[in-house]
LORO-542624 format. One record per residue (C-alpha): residue in one letter; x negated, y negated, z negated; residue number from 1. Coordinates in Angstrom, 3 decimals, decimal comma. Layout:
<nodes>
residuo->A	xx->X	yy->Y	zz->Z	num->NUM .
...
</nodes>
This chain:
<nodes>
residuo->M	xx->50,237	yy->8,607	zz->-13,553	num->1 .
residuo->L	xx->48,541	yy->10,061	zz->-10,476	num->2 .
residuo->S	xx->44,808	yy->9,590	zz->-10,207	num->3 .
residuo->T	xx->43,383	yy->8,144	zz->-6,972	num->4 .
residuo->Q	xx->39,903	yy->9,502	zz->-7,715	num->5 .
residuo->P	xx->38,781	yy->12,610	zz->-5,793	num->6 .
residuo->T	xx->38,824	yy->15,783	zz->-7,831	num->7 .
residuo->E	xx->35,701	yy->17,876	zz->-8,336	num->8 .
residuo->S	xx->37,154	yy->20,632	zz->-6,143	num->9 .
residuo->K	xx->37,774	yy->18,156	zz->-3,306	num->10 .
residuo->L	xx->34,220	yy->16,866	zz->-3,573	num->11 .
residuo->R	xx->32,915	yy->20,404	zz->-3,352	num->12 .
residuo->S	xx->35,140	yy->21,044	zz->-0,325	num->13 .
residuo->N	xx->33,923	yy->17,908	zz->1,454	num->14 .
residuo->S	xx->30,328	yy->18,806	zz->0,699	num->15 .
residuo->T	xx->30,857	yy->22,268	zz->2,169	num->16 .
residuo->M	xx->32,350	yy->20,789	zz->5,348	num->17 .
residuo->A	xx->29,373	yy->18,477	zz->5,719	num->18 .
residuo->R	xx->26,985	yy->21,399	zz->5,445	num->19 .
residuo->D	xx->28,936	yy->23,742	zz->7,713	num->20 .
residuo->P	xx->29,171	yy->22,406	zz->11,285	num->21 .
residuo->F	xx->31,522	yy->25,241	zz->12,257	num->22 .
residuo->V	xx->34,221	yy->23,658	zz->10,075	num->23 .
residuo->H	xx->34,190	yy->20,700	zz->12,454	num->24 .
residuo->N	xx->33,306	yy->22,505	zz->15,668	num->25 .
residuo->W	xx->35,537	yy->25,573	zz->15,649	num->26 .
residuo->S	xx->38,264	yy->23,983	zz->17,769	num->27 .
residuo->A	xx->35,795	yy->22,628	zz->20,345	num->28 .
residuo->Y	xx->34,060	yy->26,012	zz->20,458	num->29 .
residuo->Y	xx->37,348	yy->27,883	zz->20,802	num->30 .
residuo->W	xx->38,681	yy->25,790	zz->23,689	num->31 .
residuo->T	xx->35,323	yy->25,669	zz->25,458	num->32 .
residuo->R	xx->35,153	yy->29,475	zz->25,418	num->33 .
residuo->I	xx->38,672	yy->29,653	zz->26,898	num->34 .
residuo->L	xx->37,682	yy->27,238	zz->29,674	num->35 .
residuo->Q	xx->34,502	yy->29,207	zz->30,322	num->36 .
residuo->K	xx->36,447	yy->32,450	zz->30,633	num->37 .
residuo->L	xx->38,784	yy->30,728	zz->33,067	num->38 .
residuo->D	xx->35,744	yy->29,528	zz->35,070	num->39 .
residuo->I	xx->36,821	yy->25,917	zz->34,582	num->40 .
residuo->T	xx->33,707	yy->24,673	zz->32,804	num->41 .
residuo->G	xx->30,346	yy->24,674	zz->34,540	num->42 .
residuo->M	xx->32,004	yy->23,545	zz->37,751	num->43 .
residuo->T	xx->29,966	yy->23,754	zz->40,945	num->44 .
residuo->L	xx->29,965	yy->22,382	zz->44,471	num->45 .
residuo->G	xx->29,055	yy->24,160	zz->47,686	num->46 .
residuo->V	xx->26,053	yy->22,431	zz->49,245	num->47 .
residuo->S	xx->24,777	yy->24,711	zz->52,005	num->48 .
residuo->G	xx->26,061	yy->27,982	zz->53,356	num->49 .
residuo->K	xx->26,594	yy->30,242	zz->50,369	num->50 .
residuo->A	xx->24,560	yy->28,047	zz->48,010	num->51 .
residuo->R	xx->26,296	yy->26,272	zz->45,140	num->52 .
residuo->C	xx->25,014	yy->23,556	zz->42,808	num->53 .
residuo->T	xx->25,986	yy->22,765	zz->39,224	num->54 .
residuo->I	xx->27,642	yy->19,363	zz->38,811	num->55 .
residuo->P	xx->25,672	yy->17,535	zz->36,103	num->56 .
residuo->N	xx->26,979	yy->14,615	zz->34,067	num->57 .
residuo->P	xx->26,487	yy->12,051	zz->35,523	num->58 .
residuo->P	xx->26,735	yy->13,814	zz->38,897	num->59 .
residuo->G	xx->24,035	yy->11,774	zz->40,688	num->60 .
residuo->I	xx->23,463	yy->12,851	zz->44,282	num->61 .
residuo->L	xx->25,956	yy->15,708	zz->43,878	num->62 .
residuo->K	xx->28,750	yy->13,148	zz->44,206	num->63 .
residuo->S	xx->27,815	yy->12,909	zz->47,893	num->64 .
residuo->F	xx->28,957	yy->16,479	zz->48,487	num->65 .
residuo->A	xx->32,490	yy->15,713	zz->47,304	num->66 .
residuo->T	xx->33,377	yy->14,372	zz->50,781	num->67 .
residuo->P	xx->32,516	yy->15,560	zz->54,320	num->68 .
residuo->E	xx->31,095	yy->12,117	zz->55,129	num->69 .
residuo->G	xx->28,874	yy->12,130	zz->52,047	num->70 .
residuo->R	xx->27,553	yy->15,594	zz->52,851	num->71 .
residuo->K	xx->26,833	yy->14,564	zz->56,451	num->72 .
residuo->N	xx->24,891	yy->11,520	zz->55,235	num->73 .
residuo->F	xx->22,816	yy->13,739	zz->52,969	num->74 .
residuo->E	xx->22,159	yy->16,247	zz->55,754	num->75 .
residuo->D	xx->21,000	yy->13,379	zz->57,987	num->76 .
residuo->D	xx->18,066	yy->12,745	zz->55,612	num->77 .
residuo->A	xx->14,866	yy->13,013	zz->57,666	num->78 .
residuo->S	xx->12,950	yy->14,935	zz->55,001	num->79 .
residuo->L	xx->15,717	yy->17,509	zz->54,670	num->80 .
residuo->Q	xx->15,961	yy->17,929	zz->58,433	num->81 .
residuo->A	xx->12,196	yy->18,455	zz->58,670	num->82 .
residuo->V	xx->12,184	yy->20,994	zz->55,834	num->83 .
residuo->R	xx->15,095	yy->22,931	zz->57,331	num->84 .
residuo->K	xx->13,319	yy->23,219	zz->60,691	num->85 .
residuo->L	xx->9,931	yy->24,094	zz->59,260	num->86 .
residuo->V	xx->11,024	yy->26,821	zz->56,813	num->87 .
residuo->R	xx->12,756	yy->28,877	zz->59,493	num->88 .
residuo->S	xx->9,415	yy->30,356	zz->60,560	num->89 .
residuo->A	xx->7,694	yy->30,065	zz->57,157	num->90 .
residuo->K	xx->6,993	yy->32,557	zz->54,412	num->91 .
residuo->S	xx->6,675	yy->30,091	zz->51,508	num->92 .
residuo->F	xx->8,063	yy->26,692	zz->50,531	num->93 .
residuo->W	xx->6,941	yy->24,513	zz->47,613	num->94 .
residuo->D	xx->9,381	yy->21,792	zz->46,555	num->95 .
residuo->V	xx->7,465	yy->19,235	zz->44,451	num->96 .
residuo->G	xx->9,856	yy->16,760	zz->42,871	num->97 .
residuo->A	xx->12,711	yy->19,231	zz->43,323	num->98 .
residuo->N	xx->15,265	yy->17,245	zz->41,295	num->99 .
residuo->Y	xx->18,371	yy->19,487	zz->41,179	num->100 .
residuo->G	xx->16,839	yy->21,875	zz->43,733	num->101 .
residuo->I	xx->19,099	yy->20,929	zz->46,648	num->102 .
residuo->F	xx->16,242	yy->21,066	zz->49,191	num->103 .
residuo->S	xx->15,341	yy->24,476	zz->47,819	num->104 .
residuo->L	xx->18,932	yy->25,664	zz->48,231	num->105 .
residuo->F	xx->19,050	yy->24,473	zz->51,840	num->106 .
residuo->A	xx->15,696	yy->26,146	zz->52,511	num->107 .
residuo->M	xx->16,965	yy->29,391	zz->51,013	num->108 .
residuo->D	xx->19,962	yy->29,324	zz->53,327	num->109 .
residuo->E	xx->17,773	yy->28,674	zz->56,371	num->110 .
residuo->N	xx->15,466	yy->31,575	zz->55,536	num->111 .
residuo->P	xx->16,650	yy->34,156	zz->52,952	num->112 .
residuo->D	xx->13,195	yy->35,817	zz->52,996	num->113 .
residuo->L	xx->11,437	yy->32,592	zz->51,973	num->114 .
residuo->F	xx->9,406	yy->32,501	zz->48,740	num->115 .
residuo->I	xx->10,261	yy->29,215	zz->46,979	num->116 .
residuo->V	xx->8,545	yy->27,323	zz->44,166	num->117 .
residuo->S	xx->10,609	yy->24,390	zz->42,838	num->118 .
residuo->I	xx->8,770	yy->21,981	zz->40,547	num->119 .
residuo->E	xx->10,545	yy->19,294	zz->38,511	num->120 .
residuo->A	xx->9,110	yy->17,176	zz->35,676	num->121 .
residuo->S	xx->12,285	yy->15,544	zz->34,353	num->122 .
residuo->T	xx->13,889	yy->17,558	zz->31,569	num->123 .
residuo->V	xx->17,352	yy->16,260	zz->32,497	num->124 .
residuo->H	xx->16,997	yy->17,292	zz->36,140	num->125 .
residuo->Y	xx->15,234	yy->20,553	zz->35,300	num->126 .
residuo->Q	xx->18,268	yy->21,607	zz->33,255	num->127 .
residuo->T	xx->20,395	yy->21,382	zz->36,392	num->128 .
residuo->L	xx->17,674	yy->23,003	zz->38,514	num->129 .
residuo->S	xx->17,472	yy->26,014	zz->36,187	num->130 .
residuo->S	xx->21,292	yy->26,219	zz->36,103	num->131 .
residuo->N	xx->21,261	yy->26,370	zz->39,888	num->132 .
residuo->W	xx->18,720	yy->29,177	zz->39,776	num->133 .
residuo->A	xx->21,090	yy->31,042	zz->37,430	num->134 .
residuo->L	xx->23,933	yy->30,642	zz->39,956	num->135 .
residuo->Q	xx->21,894	yy->32,478	zz->42,601	num->136 .
residuo->P	xx->19,031	yy->34,201	zz->40,726	num->137 .
residuo->S	xx->16,245	yy->35,517	zz->42,901	num->138 .
residuo->E	xx->12,862	yy->37,105	zz->42,366	num->139 .
residuo->R	xx->11,745	yy->35,014	zz->45,354	num->140 .
residuo->W	xx->12,533	yy->31,677	zz->43,654	num->141 .
residuo->V	xx->10,355	yy->30,266	zz->40,862	num->142 .
residuo->C	xx->11,216	yy->27,067	zz->38,954	num->143 .
residuo->L	xx->8,506	yy->25,175	zz->37,042	num->144 .
residuo->H	xx->9,079	yy->22,399	zz->34,480	num->145 .
residuo->T	xx->5,992	yy->20,223	zz->34,911	num->146 .
residuo->A	xx->4,714	yy->17,067	zz->36,569	num->147 .
residuo->V	xx->2,183	yy->17,359	zz->39,394	num->148 .
residuo->G	xx->-0,778	yy->15,025	zz->39,905	num->149 .
residuo->D	xx->-4,528	yy->14,716	zz->40,327	num->150 .
residuo->R	xx->-5,464	yy->16,203	zz->36,941	num->151 .
residuo->D	xx->-4,462	yy->18,807	zz->34,368	num->152 .
residuo->G	xx->-3,180	yy->17,556	zz->31,019	num->153 .
residuo->V	xx->-0,175	yy->15,564	zz->29,834	num->154 .
residuo->T	xx->1,509	yy->12,427	zz->31,112	num->155 .
residuo->Y	xx->4,449	yy->10,143	zz->30,429	num->156 .
residuo->L	xx->7,508	yy->10,322	zz->32,646	num->157 .
residuo->S	xx->10,298	yy->7,762	zz->32,746	num->158 .
residuo->R	xx->13,700	yy->9,046	zz->31,628	num->159 .
residuo->C	xx->17,291	yy->8,729	zz->32,829	num->160 .
residuo->R	xx->16,739	yy->6,632	zz->35,950	num->161 .
residuo->S	xx->19,369	yy->8,448	zz->38,008	num->162 .
residuo->G	xx->16,990	yy->10,540	zz->40,102	num->163 .
residuo->F	xx->14,212	yy->7,949	zz->40,273	num->164 .
residuo->D	xx->12,153	yy->9,062	zz->37,274	num->165 .
residuo->H	xx->8,427	yy->8,644	zz->37,832	num->166 .
residuo->I	xx->5,088	yy->9,045	zz->36,116	num->167 .
residuo->V	xx->4,229	yy->6,069	zz->33,899	num->168 .
residuo->E	xx->0,496	yy->5,290	zz->34,004	num->169 .
residuo->D	xx->0,603	yy->1,699	zz->32,722	num->170 .
residuo->S	xx->2,588	yy->1,677	zz->29,477	num->171 .
residuo->K	xx->2,169	yy->-2,090	zz->29,098	num->172 .
residuo->A	xx->3,624	yy->-2,823	zz->32,519	num->173 .
residuo->E	xx->6,603	yy->-0,595	zz->31,769	num->174 .
residuo->A	xx->6,942	yy->-1,255	zz->28,049	num->175 .
residuo->D	xx->10,743	yy->-1,315	zz->28,266	num->176 .
residuo->T	xx->10,913	yy->2,096	zz->29,989	num->177 .
residuo->E	xx->12,137	yy->5,088	zz->28,025	num->178 .
residuo->V	xx->9,712	yy->7,985	zz->28,535	num->179 .
residuo->E	xx->9,141	yy->11,642	zz->27,749	num->180 .
residuo->L	xx->5,822	yy->13,460	zz->27,409	num->181 .
residuo->R	xx->5,347	yy->16,181	zz->30,013	num->182 .
residuo->P	xx->2,544	yy->18,506	zz->31,101	num->183 .
residuo->V	xx->0,898	yy->17,564	zz->34,386	num->184 .
residuo->A	xx->-1,052	yy->19,931	zz->36,626	num->185 .
residuo->K	xx->-2,870	yy->19,891	zz->39,951	num->186 .
residuo->L	xx->-1,385	yy->21,859	zz->42,816	num->187 .
residuo->D	xx->-4,714	yy->23,691	zz->43,031	num->188 .
residuo->T	xx->-4,199	yy->24,832	zz->39,430	num->189 .
residuo->L	xx->-0,578	yy->25,887	zz->39,929	num->190 .
residuo->A	xx->-1,465	yy->27,808	zz->43,089	num->191 .
residuo->A	xx->-4,165	yy->29,677	zz->41,174	num->192 .
residuo->V	xx->-1,783	yy->30,470	zz->38,290	num->193 .
residuo->L	xx->0,801	yy->31,879	zz->40,714	num->194 .
residuo->A	xx->-1,878	yy->33,680	zz->42,755	num->195 .
residuo->T	xx->-0,715	yy->31,808	zz->45,848	num->196 .
residuo->E	xx->-2,820	yy->32,375	zz->48,940	num->197 .
residuo->S	xx->-1,080	yy->29,748	zz->51,071	num->198 .
residuo->I	xx->1,803	yy->27,266	zz->51,138	num->199 .
residuo->D	xx->3,467	yy->27,219	zz->54,536	num->200 .
residuo->V	xx->5,682	yy->24,181	zz->53,862	num->201 .
residuo->L	xx->5,023	yy->21,642	zz->51,102	num->202 .
residuo->K	xx->7,571	yy->18,914	zz->50,370	num->203 .
residuo->I	xx->6,554	yy->16,110	zz->47,978	num->204 .
residuo->D	xx->9,031	yy->13,512	zz->46,699	num->205 .
residuo->V	xx->7,641	yy->12,023	zz->43,491	num->206 .
residuo->E	xx->8,559	yy->8,350	zz->43,674	num->207 .
residuo->G	xx->5,222	yy->7,059	zz->44,973	num->208 .
residuo->Y	xx->2,871	yy->9,566	zz->43,304	num->209 .
residuo->E	xx->2,447	yy->11,535	zz->46,537	num->210 .
residuo->L	xx->-1,209	yy->10,597	zz->47,126	num->211 .
residuo->K	xx->-2,113	yy->11,614	zz->43,563	num->212 .
residuo->V	xx->-0,425	yy->14,972	zz->44,160	num->213 .
residuo->L	xx->-2,481	yy->15,429	zz->47,346	num->214 .
residuo->H	xx->-5,696	yy->14,548	zz->45,467	num->215 .
residuo->G	xx->-4,847	yy->17,432	zz->43,161	num->216 .
residuo->A	xx->-4,601	yy->19,798	zz->46,130	num->217 .
residuo->T	xx->-8,006	yy->19,192	zz->47,739	num->218 .
residuo->T	xx->-9,051	yy->22,843	zz->47,539	num->219 .
residuo->L	xx->-5,847	yy->24,001	zz->49,201	num->220 .
residuo->L	xx->-6,148	yy->21,288	zz->51,856	num->221 .
residuo->D	xx->-9,854	yy->21,762	zz->52,558	num->222 .
residuo->Q	xx->-9,340	yy->25,514	zz->52,965	num->223 .
residuo->R	xx->-6,335	yy->24,951	zz->55,287	num->224 .
residuo->R	xx->-4,089	yy->26,852	zz->52,905	num->225 .
residuo->I	xx->-1,235	yy->24,390	zz->53,376	num->226 .
residuo->G	xx->0,567	yy->24,474	zz->56,720	num->227 .
residuo->A	xx->3,028	yy->21,564	zz->56,941	num->228 .
residuo->I	xx->3,521	yy->18,670	zz->54,508	num->229 .
residuo->V	xx->6,692	yy->16,576	zz->54,198	num->230 .
residuo->L	xx->6,244	yy->13,341	zz->52,239	num->231 .
residuo->E	xx->8,669	yy->10,650	zz->51,142	num->232 .
residuo->S	xx->7,623	yy->7,336	zz->52,725	num->233 .
residuo->D	xx->9,771	yy->4,586	zz->51,196	num->234 .
residuo->G	xx->7,043	yy->2,331	zz->49,793	num->235 .
residuo->H	xx->7,179	yy->3,566	zz->46,208	num->236 .
residuo->D	xx->3,409	yy->4,239	zz->46,357	num->237 .
residuo->L	xx->2,843	yy->0,504	zz->45,758	num->238 .
residuo->R	xx->3,738	yy->1,237	zz->42,153	num->239 .
residuo->Y	xx->0,399	yy->3,041	zz->41,828	num->240 .
residuo->G	xx->-1,686	yy->0,728	zz->44,007	num->241 .
residuo->S	xx->-1,810	yy->3,061	zz->47,004	num->242 .
residuo->S	xx->-0,369	yy->2,823	zz->50,499	num->243 .
residuo->E	xx->0,960	yy->4,888	zz->53,362	num->244 .
residuo->A	xx->-2,198	yy->4,096	zz->55,354	num->245 .
residuo->E	xx->-4,367	yy->5,591	zz->52,590	num->246 .
residuo->T	xx->-2,269	yy->8,741	zz->52,558	num->247 .
residuo->I	xx->-2,555	yy->9,130	zz->56,330	num->248 .
residuo->H	xx->-6,332	yy->8,557	zz->56,213	num->249 .
residuo->F	xx->-6,725	yy->11,052	zz->53,345	num->250 .
residuo->L	xx->-4,923	yy->13,790	zz->55,280	num->251 .
residuo->E	xx->-6,432	yy->12,986	zz->58,664	num->252 .
residuo->A	xx->-9,894	yy->13,360	zz->57,102	num->253 .
residuo->R	xx->-8,824	yy->16,933	zz->56,335	num->254 .
residuo->E	xx->-7,559	yy->17,518	zz->59,879	num->255 .
residuo->Y	xx->-3,854	yy->17,061	zz->59,172	num->256 .
residuo->R	xx->-2,027	yy->15,026	zz->61,790	num->257 .
residuo->V	xx->1,310	yy->13,196	zz->61,721	num->258 .
residuo->D	xx->4,039	yy->15,034	zz->63,595	num->259 .
residuo->S	xx->5,956	yy->12,124	zz->65,115	num->260 .
residuo->S	xx->8,804	yy->14,351	zz->66,288	num->261 .
residuo->L	xx->9,751	yy->15,186	zz->62,687	num->262 .
residuo->S	xx->8,691	yy->11,969	zz->60,936	num->263 .
residuo->R	xx->10,828	yy->8,859	zz->60,468	num->264 .
residuo->V	xx->9,545	yy->5,408	zz->59,534	num->265 .
residuo->G	xx->10,838	yy->1,855	zz->59,719	num->266 .
residuo->K	xx->14,262	yy->2,463	zz->58,173	num->267 .
residuo->A	xx->15,441	yy->0,772	zz->54,987	num->268 .
residuo->S	xx->15,280	yy->4,103	zz->53,137	num->269 .
residuo->G	xx->15,139	yy->7,821	zz->53,815	num->270 .
residuo->N	xx->11,776	yy->7,626	zz->55,580	num->271 .
residuo->C	xx->9,388	yy->10,540	zz->55,691	num->272 .
residuo->L	xx->6,014	yy->11,516	zz->57,106	num->273 .
residuo->V	xx->5,413	yy->15,060	zz->58,294	num->274 .
residuo->F	xx->1,855	yy->16,372	zz->58,676	num->275 .
residuo->K	xx->0,618	yy->19,604	zz->60,173	num->276 .
residuo->S	xx->-2,743	yy->21,275	zz->59,954	num->277 .
residuo->N	xx->-4,424	yy->21,909	zz->63,278	num->278 .
residuo->E	xx->-4,481	yy->25,548	zz->62,263	num->279 .
residuo->S	xx->-0,837	yy->25,708	zz->61,169	num->280 .
residuo->G	xx->1,236	yy->28,514	zz->62,577	num->281 .
residuo->I	xx->4,521	yy->26,879	zz->61,567	num->282 .
residuo->Q	xx->6,909	yy->26,415	zz->64,479	num->283 .
residuo->R	xx->9,263	yy->23,436	zz->64,801	num->284 .
</nodes>
């Protein structure tokens, strides 16, 4: 009569398989390596000129570039248009809230001699950002994985909100929000670490935290070491109890004025405010 109980040798074999992940993963590893060698995995999309961007999963904003109409809509973004114009005569560009680094890629195409610092707090988005750096590595492009604010330390950042991750200051108000712990630093601190004398063009898109980022750059601002500033202006600052009027007053007190020719307000989304220092040498 055949026994239905597992033999001792089978138990040992099953135990070995449980301990050795390669027993389960060899086929996936084998076929992935074939696809990699055929350049099928790690697929990319052209976004600007020669620049390419890794397609993450989910693809997020990269889905826009799959069609000519989607790409045109993205290129019509007021902040992107302002950045593209401003960097043409600039030496440095800081992209705070870089996400996948698409603005940085466009800026690089506009001015190949530009020195770029791309800063992204979200681990998910930073993975794509660093992959994009690897597609077109440059000693003139630095990527930093940190949040930016009005202090140095650590902070909580929401996770997996499809490009809308933001700093969480009130854990009770956002108790249902999944978060990750990230370092946070002032722009003044980061500029000192990188031995940066000036930032010709500064773009900030941090889901309403823009004024806090500016508070962390008071030394740079007071010393006129920032030329032009491009800020998202879609009302997300209400999340932190601040307003567009406060941001304008804060910068005007430091002799930065709104450039109405490059700014856009009053639309449902995609608004931006562009400021220039009275001493800025950046051309339009």
